[in-house]
C-alpha positions, 0 to 999 in steps of 0.5 A, spaced: 243 290 955 247 292 947 249 299 946 254 302 942 259 307 945 258 315 942 265 317 946 271 313 949 269 309 955 276 307 959 272 301 962 269 299 957 271 301 950 273 306 945 268 309 939 264 306 935 265 299 939 258 295 941 259 292 948 255 289 952 253 292 959 247 292 966 240 294 963 241 299 969 248 303 967 244 303 960 239 307 961 241 311 967 247 313 965 250 312 958 244 313 955 241 320 958 249 323 957 249 320 950 255 317 952 252 310 948 246 308 944 242 303 945 244 297 939 239 294 934 240 292 927 239 300 924 245 303 929 250 297 928 249 297 921 250 305 921 256 305 926 259 300 921 257 304 915 261 310 918 267 306 920 268 304 914 267 310 912 271 313 916 277 308 914 276 309 906 277 317 908 284 315 911 287 310 906 286 316 901 289 321 906 295 315 907 296 316 900 296 323 898 300 324 903 305 318 902 306 321 894 308 328 897 312 326 902 316 323 896 316 329 892 318 333 899 325 328 900 326 328 893 327 336 892 332 339 894 330 347 896 335 352 895 335 359 899 338 364 897 341 370 903 344 376 905 351 374 908 355 378 913 362 377 916 364 369 917 358 367 913 353 369 918 346 371 915 343 377 916 336 375 919 336 368 918 332 363 915 325 360 919 321 355 917 316 360 913 322 362 909 322 354 907 315 354 905 315 360 901 320 356 897 317 349 897 310 353 895 314 356 888 317 349 886 309 347 887 309 344 893 304 348 897 305 346 906 302 349 912 309 352 915 307 348 922 309 342 919 316 345 919 320 342 925 325 347 925 328 348 932 332 354 932 332 358 925 338 357 921 343 363 921 349 361 917 350 358 909 352 349 909 347 344 908 341 341 913 336 336 913 329 339 916 323 334 919 317 334 915 312 331 920 304 331 914 302 326 920 303 324 926 306 317 923 309 320 916 315 324 917 319 327 910 327 329 910 327 336 907 335 338 905 335 345 904 342 348 902 342 356 904 347 359 900 350 367 901 350 372 896 354 378 897 351 385 900 
C-alpha cells in the first residue's frame, strides 16, 4: 500500500515522502497514529502543492536574509560608552546594545541572533558573528569608542 508520511520515520523516510509499505503496517500502525495517510491522487497532489509552497517561501526567506547579510557586512556600528582608567569601559557592550545601535541605523535585528560569547569590556574594533539563519552567517564590525566622564 502506498502512503504519504506526515511525520519523519527513521526506517521509512521524511515528511511528505510517498512510500510503499505492507497493508497491515499501514492500516494497523501508521494511519491510526496519524503518522501517514493513504496515498491517492488527491492527497499526492495536495502534498506536492504544499511542498511547492514551502519551497517558494523558503527561497523568499533566504533572499531577504541574504539582503540583510549584505547590509550588515557593509555596516560598521559605532557604540560610545563611558571609559575609566586604562581604557576600560564602565559596564559592558552587550548584544542588546549592538541590536539597539543597528536599530538606529535602520536595521531591525533580534539580539538573540548576535553571537557574543562575552560582553565587550574595552574600546576597539570587533568582528561579531550574526547568525541570521542556520546556513546564513554575517560578520558585523562593531567599533567601541570611549567618552570621557
